[in-house]
VOTI-738397 format. One record per atom (N, C-alpha, C): residue in one letter; x, y, z; atom name. Coordinates in nm, 4 decimals, always signed. Example, Ala and Ser with C-alpha at 12.3 -4.5 7.8 and 13.67 -1.06 7.14 Angstrom:
% residues 2
+-----+----------+----------+----------+------+
: res :        x :        y :        z : atom :
+-----+----------+----------+----------+------+
:   A :  +1.3190 :  -0.5690 :  +0.7800 :    N :
:   A :  +1.2300 :  -0.4500 :  +0.7800 :   CA :
:   A :  +1.3200 :  -0.3300 :  +0.7800 :    C :
:   S :  +1.2850 :  -0.2250 :  +0.7080 :    N :
:   S :  +1.3670 :  -0.1060 :  +0.7140 :   CA :
:   S :  +1.2900 :  +0.0030 :  +0.7870 :    C :
+-----+----------+----------+----------+------+
This chain:
% residues 74
+-----+----------+----------+----------+------+
: res :        x :        y :        z : atom :
+-----+----------+----------+----------+------+
:   M :  +0.0846 :  -0.1185 :  +0.0000 :    N :
:   M :  +0.0000 :  +0.0000 :  +0.0000 :   CA :
:   M :  +0.0888 :  +0.1244 :  +0.0000 :    C :
:   S :  +0.0597 :  +0.2163 :  -0.0884 :    N :
:   S :  +0.1456 :  +0.3343 :  -0.1000 :   CA :
:   S :  +0.1075 :  +0.4408 :  +0.0031 :    C :
:   E :  +0.2016 :  +0.5277 :  +0.0268 :    N :
:   E :  +0.1839 :  +0.6365 :  +0.1225 :   CA :
:   E :  +0.0780 :  +0.7345 :  +0.0724 :    C :
:   A :  -0.0036 :  +0.7875 :  +0.1631 :    N :
:   A :  -0.1070 :  +0.8850 :  +0.1265 :   CA :
:   A :  -0.0429 :  +1.0059 :  +0.0590 :    C :
:   A :  -0.1140 :  +1.0633 :  -0.0361 :    N :
:   A :  -0.0607 :  +1.1752 :  -0.1143 :   CA :
:   A :  -0.0206 :  +1.2928 :  -0.0262 :    C :
:   Y :  -0.1024 :  +1.3252 :  +0.0761 :    N :
:   Y :  -0.0689 :  +1.4397 :  +0.1609 :   CA :
:   Y :  +0.0596 :  +1.4152 :  +0.2395 :    C :
:   L :  +0.0859 :  +1.2897 :  +0.2750 :    N :
:   L :  +0.2104 :  +1.2579 :  +0.3456 :   CA :
:   L :  +0.3308 :  +1.2722 :  +0.2523 :    C :
:   Q :  +0.3126 :  +1.2353 :  +0.1260 :    N :
:   Q :  +0.4208 :  +1.2510 :  +0.0277 :   CA :
:   Q :  +0.4529 :  +1.3987 :  +0.0067 :    C :
:   V :  +0.3487 :  +1.4816 :  -0.0059 :    N :
:   V :  +0.3688 :  +1.6256 :  -0.0244 :   CA :
:   V :  +0.4362 :  +1.6846 :  +0.0989 :    C :
:   A :  +0.3869 :  +1.6497 :  +0.2175 :    N :
:   A :  +0.4458 :  +1.7010 :  +0.3421 :   CA :
:   A :  +0.5916 :  +1.6592 :  +0.3540 :    C :
:   R :  +0.6219 :  +1.5334 :  +0.3188 :    N :
:   R :  +0.7603 :  +1.4856 :  +0.3272 :   CA :
:   R :  +0.8507 :  +1.5631 :  +0.2322 :    C :
:   D :  +0.8022 :  +1.5882 :  +0.1114 :    N :
:   D :  +0.8829 :  +1.6623 :  +0.0144 :   CA :
:   D :  +0.9111 :  +1.8047 :  +0.0630 :    C :
:   I :  +0.8102 :  +1.8718 :  +0.1133 :    N :
:   I :  +0.8310 :  +2.0089 :  +0.1630 :   CA :
:   I :  +0.9206 :  +2.0071 :  +0.2872 :    C :
:   R :  +0.9008 :  +1.9092 :  +0.3749 :    N :
:   R :  +0.9865 :  +1.8947 :  +0.4940 :   CA :
:   R :  +1.1321 :  +1.8742 :  +0.4528 :    C :
:   D :  +1.1538 :  +1.7912 :  +0.3505 :    N :
:   D :  +1.2894 :  +1.7671 :  +0.3001 :   CA :
:   D :  +1.3504 :  +1.8953 :  +0.2436 :    C :
:   Q :  +1.2695 :  +1.9744 :  +0.1742 :    N :
:   Q :  +1.3191 :  +2.1007 :  +0.1196 :   CA :
:   Q :  +1.3589 :  +2.1970 :  +0.2313 :    C :
:   I :  +1.2850 :  +2.1961 :  +0.3409 :    N :
:   I :  +1.3180 :  +2.2818 :  +0.4558 :   CA :
:   I :  +1.4458 :  +2.2320 :  +0.5228 :    C :
:   S :  +1.4539 :  +2.1009 :  +0.5469 :    N :
:   S :  +1.5713 :  +2.0479 :  +0.6176 :   CA :
:   S :  +1.6985 :  +2.0591 :  +0.5348 :    C :
:   S :  +1.6848 :  +2.0539 :  +0.4024 :    N :
:   S :  +1.8030 :  +2.0637 :  +0.3155 :   CA :
:   S :  +1.8469 :  +2.2084 :  +0.2927 :    C :
:   G :  +1.7609 :  +2.3031 :  +0.3300 :    N :
:   G :  +1.7960 :  +2.4436 :  +0.3111 :   CA :
:   G :  +1.7478 :  +2.5029 :  +0.1799 :    C :
:   R :  +1.6821 :  +2.4204 :  +0.0966 :    N :
:   R :  +1.6262 :  +2.4765 :  -0.0273 :   CA :
:   R :  +1.5151 :  +2.5756 :  +0.0047 :    C :
:   L :  +1.4393 :  +2.5475 :  +0.1105 :    N :
:   L :  +1.3429 :  +2.6435 :  +0.1642 :   CA :
:   L :  +1.3989 :  +2.6923 :  +0.2967 :    C :
:   K :  +1.4188 :  +2.8212 :  +0.3073 :    N :
:   K :  +1.4816 :  +2.8794 :  +0.4255 :   CA :
:   K :  +1.3789 :  +2.9496 :  +0.5136 :    C :
:   P :  +1.4112 :  +2.9716 :  +0.6421 :    N :
:   P :  +1.3198 :  +3.0446 :  +0.7301 :   CA :
:   P :  +1.2796 :  +3.1785 :  +0.6670 :    C :
:   G :  +1.1498 :  +3.2040 :  +0.6690 :    N :
:   G :  +1.0979 :  +3.3273 :  +0.6118 :   CA :
:   G :  +1.0562 :  +3.3144 :  +0.4664 :    C :
:   D :  +1.0979 :  +3.2069 :  +0.3988 :    N :
:   D :  +1.0576 :  +3.1861 :  +0.2597 :   CA :
:   D :  +0.9071 :  +3.1628 :  +0.2517 :    C :
:   K :  +0.8471 :  +3.2192 :  +0.1489 :    N :
:   K :  +0.7050 :  +3.1996 :  +0.1245 :   CA :
:   K :  +0.6863 :  +3.0776 :  +0.0352 :    C :
:   L :  +0.5953 :  +2.9895 :  +0.0753 :    N :
:   L :  +0.5635 :  +2.8735 :  -0.0076 :   CA :
:   L :  +0.4777 :  +2.9184 :  -0.1252 :    C :
:   P :  +0.4808 :  +2.8431 :  -0.2338 :    N :
:   P :  +0.3932 :  +2.8739 :  -0.3470 :   CA :
:   P :  +0.2461 :  +2.8698 :  -0.3043 :    C :
:   S :  +0.1602 :  +2.9291 :  -0.3832 :    N :
:   S :  +0.0166 :  +2.9284 :  -0.3546 :   CA :
:   S :  -0.0371 :  +2.7852 :  -0.3567 :    C :
:   F :  -0.1540 :  +2.7670 :  -0.2950 :    N :
:   F :  -0.2163 :  +2.6354 :  -0.2956 :   CA :
:   F :  -0.2360 :  +2.5872 :  -0.4385 :    C :
:   S :  -0.2822 :  +2.6759 :  -0.5272 :    N :
:   S :  -0.3075 :  +2.6334 :  -0.6653 :   CA :
:   S :  -0.1771 :  +2.5930 :  -0.7349 :    C :
:   A :  -0.0674 :  +2.6638 :  -0.7062 :    N :
:   A :  +0.0619 :  +2.6274 :  -0.7650 :   CA :
:   A :  +0.1106 :  +2.4929 :  -0.7098 :    C :
:   L :  +0.0887 :  +2.4710 :  -0.5810 :    N :
:   L :  +0.1283 :  +2.3426 :  -0.5212 :   CA :
:   L :  +0.0434 :  +2.2286 :  -0.5776 :    C :
:   C :  -0.0863 :  +2.2538 :  -0.5967 :    N :
:   C :  -0.1739 :  +2.1526 :  -0.6573 :   CA :
:   C :  -0.1214 :  +2.1137 :  -0.7948 :    C :
:   A :  -0.0846 :  +2.2126 :  -0.8736 :    N :
:   A :  -0.0344 :  +2.1869 :  -1.0084 :   CA :
:   A :  +0.0999 :  +2.1140 :  -1.0044 :    C :
:   H :  +0.1888 :  +2.1584 :  -0.9152 :    N :
:   H :  +0.3226 :  +2.0982 :  -0.9056 :   CA :
:   H :  +0.3151 :  +1.9503 :  -0.8673 :    C :
:   Y :  +0.2334 :  +1.9192 :  -0.7667 :    N :
:   Y :  +0.2247 :  +1.7817 :  -0.7169 :   CA :
:   Y :  +0.1144 :  +1.7004 :  -0.7856 :    C :
:   D :  +0.0361 :  +1.7666 :  -0.8713 :    N :
:   D :  -0.0747 :  +1.7029 :  -0.9416 :   CA :
:   D :  -0.1711 :  +1.6351 :  -0.8438 :    C :
:   V :  -0.2133 :  +1.7142 :  -0.7438 :    N :
:   V :  -0.3068 :  +1.6667 :  -0.6423 :   CA :
:   V :  -0.4159 :  +1.7720 :  -0.6215 :    C :
:   S :  -0.5160 :  +1.7368 :  -0.5430 :    N :
:   S :  -0.6266 :  +1.8276 :  -0.5157 :   CA :
:   S :  -0.5914 :  +1.9263 :  -0.4039 :    C :
:   N :  -0.6743 :  +2.0293 :  -0.3941 :    N :
:   N :  -0.6600 :  +2.1291 :  -0.2883 :   CA :
:   N :  -0.6697 :  +2.0633 :  -0.1500 :    C :
:   T :  -0.7521 :  +1.9603 :  -0.1382 :    N :
:   T :  -0.7686 :  +1.8887 :  -0.0107 :   CA :
:   T :  -0.6378 :  +1.8241 :  +0.0337 :    C :
:   V :  -0.5637 :  +1.7682 :  -0.0604 :    N :
:   V :  -0.4350 :  +1.7051 :  -0.0299 :   CA :
:   V :  -0.3354 :  +1.8106 :  +0.0187 :    C :
:   I :  -0.3292 :  +1.9241 :  -0.0501 :    N :
:   I :  -0.2371 :  +2.0309 :  -0.0101 :   CA :
:   I :  -0.2752 :  +2.0838 :  +0.1276 :    C :
:   R :  -0.4038 :  +2.1042 :  +0.1503 :    N :
:   R :  -0.4505 :  +2.1536 :  +0.2810 :   CA :
:   R :  -0.4097 :  +2.0575 :  +0.3933 :    C :
:   A :  -0.4262 :  +1.9272 :  +0.3708 :    N :
:   A :  -0.3883 :  +1.8277 :  +0.4721 :   CA :
:   A :  -0.2377 :  +1.8311 :  +0.4975 :    C :
:   A :  -0.1587 :  +1.8435 :  +0.3919 :    N :
:   A :  -0.0131 :  +1.8516 :  +0.4080 :   CA :
:   A :  +0.0263 :  +1.9769 :  +0.4859 :    C :
:   M :  -0.0391 :  +2.0897 :  +0.4555 :    N :
:   M :  -0.0088 :  +2.2151 :  +0.5250 :   CA :
:   M :  -0.0457 :  +2.2057 :  +0.6731 :    C :
:   L :  -0.1593 :  +2.1424 :  +0.7036 :    N :
:   L :  -0.1990 :  +2.1259 :  +0.8435 :   CA :
:   L :  -0.0976 :  +2.0411 :  +0.9197 :    C :
:   L :  -0.0472 :  +1.9374 :  +0.8562 :    N :
:   L :  +0.0537 :  +1.8517 :  +0.9186 :   CA :
:   L :  +0.1825 :  +1.9294 :  +0.9449 :    C :
:   L :  +0.2301 :  +2.0036 :  +0.8447 :    N :
:   L :  +0.3538 :  +2.0813 :  +0.8601 :   CA :
:   L :  +0.3366 :  +2.1939 :  +0.9617 :    C :
:   K :  +0.2165 :  +2.2509 :  +0.9673 :    N :
:   K :  +0.1906 :  +2.3546 :  +1.0670 :   CA :
:   K :  +0.1924 :  +2.2950 :  +1.2080 :    C :
:   A :  +0.1344 :  +2.1757 :  +1.2234 :    N :
:   A :  +0.1359 :  +2.1067 :  +1.3528 :   CA :
:   A :  +0.2787 :  +2.0745 :  +1.3966 :    C :
:   E :  +0.3667 :  +2.0512 :  +1.2987 :    N :
:   E :  +0.5083 :  +2.0243 :  +1.3275 :   CA :
:   E :  +0.5874 :  +2.1535 :  +1.3471 :    C :
:   K :  +0.5193 :  +2.2665 :  +1.3361 :    N :
:   K :  +0.5791 :  +2.4001 :  +1.3535 :   CA :
:   K :  +0.6895 :  +2.4289 :  +1.2526 :    C :
:   L :  +0.6717 :  +2.3749 :  +1.1306 :    N :
:   L :  +0.7671 :  +2.4019 :  +1.0227 :   CA :
:   L :  +0.7220 :  +2.5185 :  +0.9365 :    C :
:   I :  +0.5904 :  +2.5400 :  +0.9313 :    N :
:   I :  +0.5352 :  +2.6498 :  +0.8514 :   CA :
:   I :  +0.4309 :  +2.7236 :  +0.9337 :    C :
:   D :  +0.3969 :  +2.8439 :  +0.8872 :    N :
:   D :  +0.2924 :  +2.9221 :  +0.9520 :   CA :
:   D :  +0.2196 :  +3.0017 :  +0.8459 :    C :
:   G :  +0.0874 :  +2.9980 :  +0.8510 :    N :
:   G :  +0.0069 :  +3.0740 :  +0.7568 :   CA :
:   G :  -0.0253 :  +3.2109 :  +0.8119 :    C :
:   R :  -0.0238 :  +3.3099 :  +0.7256 :    N :
:   R :  -0.0595 :  +3.4463 :  +0.7637 :   CA :
:   R :  -0.1781 :  +3.4875 :  +0.6786 :    C :
:   Q :  -0.2895 :  +3.5175 :  +0.7447 :    N :
:   Q :  -0.4141 :  +3.5483 :  +0.6744 :   CA :
:   Q :  -0.3928 :  +3.6544 :  +0.5670 :    C :
:   G :  -0.4250 :  +3.6199 :  +0.4450 :    N :
:   G :  -0.4129 :  +3.7130 :  +0.3339 :   CA :
:   G :  -0.2711 :  +3.7365 :  +0.2852 :    C :
:   K :  -0.1728 :  +3.6709 :  +0.3473 :    N :
:   K :  -0.0317 :  +3.6929 :  +0.3112 :   CA :
:   K :  +0.0331 :  +3.5699 :  +0.2505 :    C :
:   G :  -0.0069 :  +3.4512 :  +0.2956 :    N :
:   G :  +0.0523 :  +3.3286 :  +0.2447 :   CA :
:   G :  +0.1036 :  +3.2395 :  +0.3558 :    C :
:   V :  +0.1774 :  +3.1382 :  +0.3156 :    N :
:   V :  +0.2339 :  +3.0404 :  +0.4087 :   CA :
:   V :  +0.3858 :  +3.0516 :  +0.4023 :    C :
:   Y :  +0.4486 :  +3.0592 :  +0.5180 :    N :
:   Y :  +0.5928 :  +3.0841 :  +0.5285 :   CA :
:   Y :  +0.6615 :  +2.9761 :  +0.6106 :    C :
:   V :  +0.7899 :  +2.9540 :  +0.5812 :    N :
:   V :  +0.8734 :  +2.8643 :  +0.6605 :   CA :
:   V :  +0.9057 :  +2.9347 :  +0.7912 :    C :
:   V :  +0.8882 :  +2.8631 :  +0.9011 :    N :
:   V :  +0.9115 :  +2.9187 :  +1.0341 :   CA :
:   V :  +1.0614 :  +2.9215 :  +1.0637 :    C :
:   D :  +1.1055 :  +3.0274 :  +1.1322 :    N :
:   D :  +1.2436 :  +3.0370 :  +1.1798 :   CA :
:   D :  +1.2508 :  +2.9662 :  +1.3141 :    C :
:   R :  +1.3122 :  +2.8487 :  +1.3137 :    N :
:   R :  +1.3195 :  +2.7688 :  +1.4370 :   CA :
:   R :  +1.4511 :  +2.7885 :  +1.5117 :    C :
:   S :  +1.5341 :  +2.8805 :  +1.4654 :    N :
:   S :  +1.6649 :  +2.9002 :  +1.5304 :   CA :
:   S :  +1.6512 :  +2.9569 :  +1.6705 :    C :
:   S :  +1.5368 :  +3.0206 :  +1.7014 :    N :
:   S :  +1.5186 :  +3.0787 :  +1.8335 :   CA :
:   S :  +1.4523 :  +2.9824 :  +1.9306 :    C :
:   D :  +1.4238 :  +2.8578 :  +1.8854 :    N :
:   D :  +1.3613 :  +2.7562 :  +1.9731 :   CA :
:   D :  +1.4573 :  +2.7094 :  +2.0794 :    C :
+-----+----------+----------+----------+------+
């Protein structure tokens, strides 16, 4: 059985953060751009974002977008 799509998306974004390709303060692409990139539905992207937010890797700002969290002050 293959891994759920939202887990694959979350893992890929998590890997980009840990590798430094996405840095603290970087803005993630829009939901529609992520849907197109990963060829998944908005529901899958939303689930991945909720997971990454729960892990405190990203934070959404109303009307501004979703950003990588700066964890250096933790």
